[in-house]
Backbone as numpy.savetxt, mean C-alpha at the origin, in Angstrom:
# Nx Ny Nz CAx CAy CAz Cx Cy Cz
-5.95 -71.99 -0.56 -5.35 -70.83 0.11 -3.88 -70.69 -0.32
-3.14 -71.83 -0.36 -1.74 -71.84 -0.76 -1.60 -71.40 -2.20
-2.51 -71.93 -3.03 -2.50 -71.59 -4.45 -2.70 -70.08 -4.65
-3.59 -69.48 -3.86 -3.86 -68.04 -3.96 -2.64 -67.22 -3.57
-1.93 -67.69 -2.49 -0.74 -66.99 -2.05 0.33 -67.01 -3.13
0.50 -68.21 -3.76 1.48 -68.30 -4.84 1.12 -67.38 -5.99
-0.18 -67.30 -6.26 -0.64 -66.45 -7.36 -0.32 -64.99 -7.10
-0.54 -64.54 -5.89 -0.24 -63.16 -5.53 1.25 -62.90 -5.59
2.04 -63.89 -5.13 3.49 -63.73 -5.16 3.99 -63.67 -6.59
3.40 -64.51 -7.44 3.80 -64.51 -8.85 3.49 -63.16 -9.49
2.34 -62.60 -9.16 1.98 -61.30 -9.72 2.96 -60.23 -9.26
3.35 -60.26 -7.99 4.30 -59.28 -7.46 5.64 -59.40 -8.16
6.12 -60.65 -8.30 7.41 -60.88 -8.96 7.35 -60.40 -10.40
6.23 -60.72 -11.07 6.08 -60.30 -12.46 6.11 -58.78 -12.59
5.45 -58.11 -11.64 5.44 -56.63 -11.67 6.84 -56.08 -11.48
7.59 -56.66 -10.52 8.96 -56.22 -10.28 9.82 -56.43 -11.51
9.67 -57.59 -12.16 10.46 -57.88 -13.35 10.13 -56.93 -14.49
8.83 -56.62 -14.66 8.45 -55.68 -15.71 9.02 -54.30 -15.44
8.96 -53.88 -14.16 9.51 -52.57 -13.79 11.00 -52.53 -14.04
11.70 -53.60 -13.67 13.15 -53.65 -13.87 13.50 -53.62 -15.35
12.73 -54.36 -16.14 12.98 -54.38 -17.58 12.74 -53.00 -18.18
11.69 -52.33 -17.73 11.41 -50.97 -18.25 12.54 -50.01 -17.86
13.02 -50.14 -16.61 14.09 -49.26 -16.14 15.36 -49.46 -16.96
15.65 -50.76 -17.33 16.83 -51.02 -18.14 16.70 -50.42 -19.53
15.49 -50.47 -20.07 15.28 -49.92 -21.41 15.26 -48.39 -21.41
14.95 -47.81 -20.25 14.77 -46.35 -20.18 15.72 -45.72 -19.16
16.91 -46.25 -19.08 17.88 -45.74 -18.10 18.13 -44.24 -18.28
18.29 -43.83 -19.52 18.58 -42.41 -19.79 17.43 -41.52 -19.31
16.20 -41.95 -19.58 15.03 -41.18 -19.16 14.98 -41.04 -17.64
15.28 -42.14 -16.95 15.27 -42.11 -15.49 16.33 -41.15 -14.95
17.53 -41.23 -15.51 18.62 -40.38 -15.04 18.28 -38.91 -15.28
17.76 -38.61 -16.47 17.39 -37.23 -16.78 16.31 -36.74 -15.82
15.31 -37.60 -15.55 14.23 -37.22 -14.65 14.72 -36.96 -13.24
15.63 -37.81 -12.76 16.16 -37.65 -11.41 16.99 -36.36 -11.31
17.81 -36.13 -12.33 18.63 -34.91 -12.34 17.74 -33.67 -12.39
16.70 -33.70 -13.25 15.80 -32.56 -13.36 15.09 -32.28 -12.04
14.65 -33.34 -11.37 13.98 -33.17 -10.08 14.93 -32.57 -9.06
16.18 -33.02 -9.08 17.18 -32.48 -8.13 17.44 -31.01 -8.41
17.51 -30.66 -9.70 17.74 -29.26 -10.06 16.58 -28.39 -9.59
15.37 -28.88 -9.78 14.18 -28.12 -9.35 14.19 -27.90 -7.84
14.45 -28.97 -7.09 14.48 -28.87 -5.63 15.57 -27.90 -5.20
16.75 -28.03 -5.80 17.85 -27.13 -5.45 17.50 -25.69 -5.80
16.88 -25.50 -6.98 16.51 -24.16 -7.41 15.51 -23.51 -6.48
14.52 -24.26 -6.04 13.52 -23.73 -5.12 14.17 -23.35 -3.80
15.00 -24.22 -3.28 15.67 -23.93 -2.00 16.59 -22.73 -2.13
17.31 -22.64 -3.25 18.21 -21.50 -3.45 17.41 -20.20 -3.54
16.28 -20.23 -4.26 15.46 -19.02 -4.42 14.91 -18.57 -3.07
14.42 -19.52 -2.27 13.88 -19.18 -0.95 14.98 -18.58 -0.06
16.16 -19.22 -0.07 17.27 -18.70 0.73 17.70 -17.33 0.24
17.74 -17.16 -1.08 18.16 -15.87 -1.66 17.18 -14.77 -1.26
15.88 -15.06 -1.36 14.87 -14.06 -0.99 14.98 -13.70 0.49
15.28 -14.67 1.33 15.44 -14.39 2.76 16.63 -13.48 2.99
17.73 -13.72 2.27 18.92 -12.88 2.42 18.64 -11.46 1.93
17.90 -11.34 0.84 17.56 -10.02 0.29 16.70 -9.24 1.29
15.71 -9.93 1.88 14.85 -9.26 2.86 15.65 -8.81 4.08
16.59 -9.64 4.54 17.42 -9.27 5.69 18.27 -8.04 5.36
18.83 -8.03 4.16 19.65 -6.88 3.76 18.80 -5.62 3.64
17.60 -5.76 3.07 16.70 -4.61 2.93 16.27 -4.08 4.29
15.99 -5.00 5.22 15.58 -4.59 6.56 16.68 -3.80 7.25
17.92 -4.28 7.17 19.03 -3.59 7.81 19.25 -2.22 7.19
19.14 -2.15 5.87 19.42 -0.88 5.20 18.32 0.15 5.46
17.06 -0.27 5.47 15.99 0.71 5.70 16.04 1.20 7.14
16.46 0.36 8.06 16.62 0.81 9.45 17.69 1.88 9.54
18.79 1.66 8.83 19.88 2.64 8.85 19.44 3.96 8.22
18.71 3.89 7.12 18.24 5.11 6.46 17.26 5.85 7.36
16.36 5.09 7.98 15.37 5.69 8.88 16.06 6.43 10.03
17.09 5.80 10.59 17.82 6.42 11.71 18.61 7.64 11.24
19.31 7.50 10.12 20.16 8.59 9.63 19.34 9.77 9.12
18.10 9.52 8.69 17.29 10.61 8.13 16.96 11.66 9.19
17.08 11.30 10.46 16.81 12.25 11.53 17.89 13.32 11.64
19.09 12.99 11.16 20.20 13.93 11.25 20.76 14.33 9.89
20.53 13.50 8.87 21.06 13.80 7.54 20.20 14.85 6.85
20.78 15.52 5.84 19.97 16.47 5.08 19.06 15.71 4.13
17.98 16.35 3.72 16.95 15.69 2.92 17.48 15.20 1.58
18.41 15.95 0.98 18.94 15.56 -0.33 19.68 14.23 -0.25
20.49 14.04 0.81 21.20 12.78 0.98 20.23 11.63 1.22
19.18 11.89 1.98 18.16 10.86 2.25 17.46 10.46 0.96
17.14 11.44 0.13 16.49 11.15 -1.15 17.36 10.23 -2.00
18.64 10.55 -2.10 19.55 9.73 -2.91 19.62 8.30 -2.40
19.70 8.15 -1.09 19.80 6.80 -0.52 18.51 6.00 -0.73
17.39 6.67 -0.59 16.11 5.98 -0.77 15.87 5.60 -2.22
16.27 6.44 -3.13 16.13 6.11 -4.55 17.01 4.91 -4.90
18.22 4.87 -4.36 19.10 3.72 -4.57 18.51 2.47 -3.93
17.92 2.62 -2.75 17.30 1.49 -2.06 16.19 0.89 -2.92
15.36 1.72 -3.50 14.23 1.23 -4.29 14.68 0.54 -5.57
15.80 0.98 -6.12 16.34 0.29 -7.30 16.78 -1.12 -6.92
17.39 -1.25 -5.75 17.93 -2.55 -5.32 16.89 -3.43 -4.63
16.02 -2.81 -3.83 15.10 -3.60 -3.00 13.63 -3.23 -3.25
13.33 -2.75 -4.43 11.96 -2.29 -4.71 10.91 -3.38 -4.67
11.32 -4.64 -4.72 10.35 -5.74 -4.70 10.17 -6.35 -3.31
10.83 -5.80 -2.30 10.75 -6.34 -0.95 9.60 -5.69 -0.18
9.20 -6.29 0.95 8.13 -5.69 1.75 8.49 -4.32 2.33
9.77 -3.96 2.29 10.20 -2.68 2.86 10.12 -1.53 1.86
9.70 -1.84 0.64 9.62 -0.79 -0.38 8.55 0.25 -0.06
7.47 -0.16 0.61 6.41 0.80 0.94 6.95 1.86 1.91
7.65 1.42 2.94 8.21 2.38 3.88 9.22 3.29 3.18
10.01 2.73 2.28 11.00 3.53 1.56 10.31 4.61 0.73
9.19 4.27 0.11 8.46 5.26 -0.71 7.83 6.34 0.16
7.35 5.96 1.33 6.80 6.96 2.26 7.91 7.93 2.70
9.05 7.37 3.08 10.17 8.21 3.50 10.66 9.09 2.35
10.66 8.54 1.15 11.11 9.30 -0.01 10.16 10.46 -0.31
8.86 10.20 -0.28 7.89 11.27 -0.52 8.03 12.37 0.51
8.23 11.98 1.77 8.39 12.95 2.84 9.64 13.80 2.63
10.75 13.15 2.29 12.01 13.88 2.07 11.90 14.83 0.88
11.22 14.41 -0.16 11.04 15.27 -1.33 10.18 16.49 -1.00
9.16 16.28 -0.19 8.32 17.42 0.22 9.13 18.40 1.06
10.02 17.88 1.90 10.87 18.76 2.70 11.78 19.60 1.81
12.10 19.09 0.63 12.95 19.81 -0.30 12.15 20.67 -1.29
10.84 20.78 -1.03 9.97 21.53 -1.95 9.97 20.94 -3.36
10.01 19.61 -3.41 9.96 18.90 -4.70 8.67 18.08 -4.74
7.55 18.81 -4.59 6.24 18.16 -4.47 5.89 17.34 -5.69
6.19 17.84 -6.87 5.84 17.11 -8.09 6.52 15.74 -8.13
7.76 15.67 -7.63 8.47 14.40 -7.60 7.96 13.49 -6.48
7.38 14.08 -5.45 6.88 13.28 -4.32 5.61 12.54 -4.65
4.89 12.97 -5.68 3.58 12.39 -5.98 3.67 10.91 -6.30
4.60 10.52 -7.16 4.64 9.12 -7.60 4.97 8.14 -6.48
6.04 8.35 -5.69 6.27 7.41 -4.60 5.14 7.39 -3.58
4.54 8.56 -3.31 3.42 8.59 -2.37 2.22 7.83 -2.94
1.97 8.00 -4.23 0.83 7.32 -4.87 1.01 5.81 -4.83
2.22 5.35 -5.12 2.48 3.90 -5.10 2.34 3.33 -3.70
2.77 4.09 -2.69 2.69 3.60 -1.31 1.29 3.67 -0.74
0.42 4.47 -1.37 -0.94 4.68 -0.85 -1.95 3.76 -1.50
-1.52 2.59 -1.96 -2.42 1.70 -2.69 -3.27 0.82 -1.79
-3.04 0.87 -0.46 -3.83 0.02 0.44 -4.34 0.83 1.63
-4.91 1.98 1.33 -5.46 2.83 2.38 -6.57 2.09 3.12
-6.51 2.13 4.44 -7.53 1.46 5.26 -7.09 0.10 5.76
-6.16 -0.55 5.05 -5.70 -1.87 5.48 -4.22 -1.90 5.79
-3.52 -0.82 5.49 -2.07 -0.75 5.72 -1.74 0.62 6.29
-1.30 0.68 7.55 -1.03 1.99 8.19 -0.10 2.89 7.38
0.95 2.33 6.78 1.86 3.14 5.99 1.17 3.73 4.76
0.18 3.02 4.24 -0.58 3.54 3.11 -1.39 4.77 3.52
-1.92 4.75 4.73 -2.66 5.92 5.21 -1.73 7.13 5.30
-0.54 6.91 5.84 0.43 8.01 5.93 0.81 8.50 4.53
0.99 7.56 3.62 1.34 7.92 2.25 0.25 8.75 1.60
-1.01 8.44 1.91 -2.12 9.19 1.33 -2.12 10.64 1.80
-1.77 10.86 3.06 -1.65 12.24 3.55 -0.52 12.99 2.82
0.60 12.30 2.62 1.70 12.91 1.89 1.30 13.20 0.44
0.54 12.27 -0.13 0.06 12.45 -1.50 -0.84 13.67 -1.60
-1.75 13.81 -0.64 -2.65 14.97 -0.62 -1.86 16.27 -0.48
-0.85 16.26 0.39 -0.02 17.45 0.57 0.74 17.80 -0.70
1.24 16.78 -1.39 1.96 17.02 -2.64 1.03 17.60 -3.70
-0.17 17.04 -3.80 -1.14 17.57 -4.76 -1.51 19.02 -4.43
-1.64 19.32 -3.15 -1.92 20.71 -2.77 -0.80 21.64 -3.22
0.44 21.18 -3.06 1.59 22.01 -3.43 1.62 22.31 -4.92
1.16 21.36 -5.73 1.18 21.58 -7.18 -0.17 22.11 -7.69
-1.03 22.49 -6.74 -2.33 23.10 -7.04 -3.29 22.17 -7.78
-3.17 20.87 -7.54 -4.15 19.91 -8.09 -5.15 19.62 -6.96
-6.07 20.56 -6.76 -6.96 20.50 -5.60 -7.89 19.29 -5.65
-8.41 18.97 -6.81 -9.33 17.83 -6.92 -8.64 16.53 -6.51
-7.40 16.35 -6.95 -6.65 15.14 -6.59 -6.34 15.12 -5.10
-6.05 16.29 -4.54 -5.78 16.37 -3.09 -7.02 15.99 -2.30
-8.18 16.49 -2.74 -9.44 16.15 -2.06 -9.66 14.64 -2.09
-9.44 14.03 -3.25 -9.65 12.59 -3.39 -8.73 11.81 -2.45
-7.48 12.26 -2.31 -6.54 11.58 -1.42 -6.97 11.71 0.04
-7.37 12.91 0.44 -7.85 13.10 1.81 -9.11 12.25 2.07
-10.01 12.22 1.11 -11.26 11.47 1.31 -11.01 9.97 1.41
-9.98 9.49 0.69 -9.64 8.07 0.81 -9.35 7.69 2.25
-8.56 8.52 2.92 -8.24 8.24 4.33 -9.48 8.43 5.19
-10.21 9.51 4.95 -11.39 9.80 5.75 -12.45 8.71 5.67
-12.55 8.07 4.52 -13.57 7.04 4.34 -13.11 5.65 4.76
-11.80 5.37 4.64 -11.36 3.98 4.80 -10.46 3.71 6.00
-9.89 4.74 6.62 -9.03 4.48 7.77 -9.85 3.91 8.94
-9.19 3.06 9.73 -9.85 2.48 10.90 -9.64 3.32 12.16
-8.80 4.35 12.06 -8.49 5.19 13.22 -9.28 6.50 13.15
-9.92 6.86 14.25 -10.75 8.07 14.24 -9.94 9.32 13.96
-8.73 9.38 14.52 -7.89 10.56 14.30 -7.58 10.73 12.82
-7.20 9.64 12.16 -6.90 9.72 10.73 -8.15 10.03 9.93
-9.26 9.41 10.30 -10.51 9.69 9.60 -10.87 11.17 9.70
-10.76 11.72 10.89 -11.12 13.13 11.09 -10.16 14.05 10.33
-8.86 13.72 10.34 -7.90 14.54 9.62 -8.15 14.48 8.11
-8.48 13.30 7.62 -8.76 13.16 6.20 -10.01 13.91 5.78
-11.09 13.73 6.52 -12.34 14.41 6.19 -12.20 15.92 6.34
-11.47 16.36 7.36 -11.29 17.79 7.57 -10.48 18.42 6.43
-9.43 17.73 6.01 -8.64 18.23 4.89 -9.47 18.34 3.62
-10.27 17.31 3.35 -11.12 17.33 2.15 -12.17 18.43 2.24
-12.77 18.61 3.43 -13.78 19.66 3.61 -13.18 21.04 3.42
-11.99 21.23 3.96 -11.31 22.53 3.81 -11.09 22.88 2.34
-10.64 21.90 1.57 -10.36 22.15 0.15 -11.64 22.30 -0.67
-12.67 21.54 -0.31 -13.95 21.71 -1.02 -14.50 23.12 -0.79
-14.39 23.60 0.43 -14.85 24.96 0.73 -14.04 25.99 -0.06
-12.72 25.77 -0.15 -11.86 26.69 -0.89 -12.19 26.69 -2.37
-12.67 25.55 -2.87 -13.08 25.45 -4.27 -14.44 26.08 -4.54
-15.16 26.40 -3.48 -16.50 26.93 -3.64 -17.59 25.88 -3.54
-17.20 24.63 -3.25 -18.18 23.55 -3.09 -18.60 23.51 -1.62
-19.42 24.47 -1.23 -19.80 24.58 0.19 -20.76 23.46 0.62
-21.60 23.02 -0.29 -22.50 21.91 0.04 -21.69 20.63 0.29
-20.69 20.40 -0.57 -19.82 19.22 -0.38 -19.05 19.30 0.91
-18.59 20.51 1.26 -17.86 20.70 2.52 -18.76 20.43 3.71
-20.01 20.93 3.63 -20.96 20.71 4.72 -21.23 19.22 4.92
-21.33 18.48 3.82 -21.57 17.03 3.91 -20.41 16.33 4.60
-19.20 16.77 4.32 -18.03 16.16 4.97 -17.98 16.52 6.45
-18.35 17.76 6.79 -18.39 18.13 8.20 -19.47 17.32 8.94
-20.56 17.01 8.25 -21.59 16.16 8.86 -21.02 14.77 9.18
-20.19 14.25 8.28 -19.54 12.95 8.55 -18.59 13.05 9.74
-17.94 14.20 9.85 -17.05 14.40 11.00 -17.84 14.42 12.31
-18.99 15.05 12.28 -19.83 15.13 13.48 -20.19 13.73 13.98
-20.43 12.82 13.04 -20.83 11.45 13.40 -19.71 10.68 14.10
-18.48 11.16 13.98 -17.36 10.48 14.63 -17.29 10.78 16.13
-18.04 11.80 16.57 -17.94 12.25 17.96 -19.27 12.03 18.70
-19.16 11.74 19.96 -20.36 11.59 20.79 -20.96 12.96 21.06
-22.15 12.97 21.61 -22.87 14.22 21.86 -22.08 15.15 22.80
-21.34 14.56 23.72 -20.62 15.37 24.72 -19.16 15.64 24.35
-18.73 15.11 23.21 -17.32 15.26 22.83 -17.00 16.72 22.54
-15.78 17.10 22.89 -15.39 18.50 22.77 -15.33 18.97 21.31
-14.90 18.13 20.42 -14.74 18.56 19.03 -16.02 18.62 18.25
-17.07 18.00 18.74 -18.32 17.91 17.98 -18.90 19.30 17.70
-18.93 20.17 18.70 -19.54 21.49 18.54 -18.82 22.30 17.45
-17.51 22.16 17.37 -16.75 22.88 16.35 -17.18 22.46 14.96
-17.32 21.16 14.74 -17.70 20.68 13.41 -19.17 20.99 13.10
-20.00 21.02 14.13 -21.39 21.43 13.90 -21.44 22.88 13.43
-20.60 23.72 14.03 -20.54 25.12 13.61 -20.04 25.24 12.19
-18.99 24.49 11.85 -18.44 24.56 10.50 -19.45 24.06 9.47
-20.17 22.99 9.80 -21.18 22.47 8.88 -22.27 23.49 8.64
-22.71 24.17 9.72 -23.76 25.19 9.58 -23.27 26.35 8.73
-22.03 26.77 8.92 -21.46 27.86 8.14 -21.39 27.51 6.66
-20.97 26.30 6.37 -20.87 25.89 4.96 -22.24 25.74 4.31
-23.23 25.26 5.06 -24.59 25.17 4.50 -25.14 26.57 4.22
-24.87 27.50 5.14 -25.33 28.88 4.93 -24.65 29.49 3.71
-23.36 29.22 3.57 -22.64 29.76 2.41 -23.13 29.12 1.12
-23.46 27.84 1.18 -24.00 27.16 0.00 -25.33 27.77 -0.40
-26.16 28.13 0.58 -27.45 28.75 0.29 -27.27 30.12 -0.35
-26.33 30.89 0.19 -26.05 32.22 -0.37 -25.58 32.10 -1.82
-24.68 31.17 -2.05 -24.16 30.97 -3.41 -25.26 30.55 -4.36
-26.13 29.66 -3.89 -27.24 29.19 -4.73 -28.19 30.33 -5.08
-28.52 31.16 -4.09 -29.42 32.29 -4.33 -28.79 33.31 -5.29
-27.48 33.53 -5.15 -26.80 34.47 -6.04 -26.81 33.94 -7.48
-26.64 32.64 -7.62 -26.66 32.03 -8.94 -28.04 32.17 -9.58
-29.08 31.94 -8.77 -30.45 32.07 -9.29 -30.73 33.51 -9.69
-30.24 34.46 -8.87 -30.47 35.87 -9.19 -29.79 36.27 -10.49
-28.60 35.76 -10.70 -27.89 36.06 -11.93 -28.61 35.45 -13.14
-29.15 34.26 -12.90 -29.89 33.61 -14.00 -31.18 34.32 -14.31
-31.80 34.93 -13.27 -33.06 35.65 -13.48 -32.83 36.97 -14.19
């Protein structure tokens, strides 16, 4: 038993001596490794702290812009939001800034310029409330520039993916209205049918959408018959 203990102690001592000898031969490597590790740790901590400071600054600035936009003219709001996105475009507050920017541009009758910020902010329709709002702004901008197909697609995105019945109904109704205006009465009727499904049998709005669906189906039938007659 004593012999075994000495053997284990000898092995431990030998290991320590080998480690010490290696450290003496590789002092430079050890120092470089320790310094590199310290730099990495410091860099990570600095980056985390820096990102936190940037987010705090972005939060304070977007709050100020949001508050001032209620009294400032739209042109001044646009300038501030564009500057905000240059400085804080990578922060979580960039989506709200793009929604506010699209809205301000629409107020200035600059629909073509509103499309891009609204499109970028509308990338998570159904899972991000601000994206739903952005999609409505996007649809409105497309309507203003007479891109009806794109407007329909934006409205349908909200109608199909929003979790809120009010937003779903507004999205489907907007898409149905534009499909009817395009002459796609069958497509409009199908969207009104989806709207009907959102309401219970006794709901006040259900009868209105049932009427609209019936009107669009009737118009689709008339259009189809006229087309056949022309072909005959």
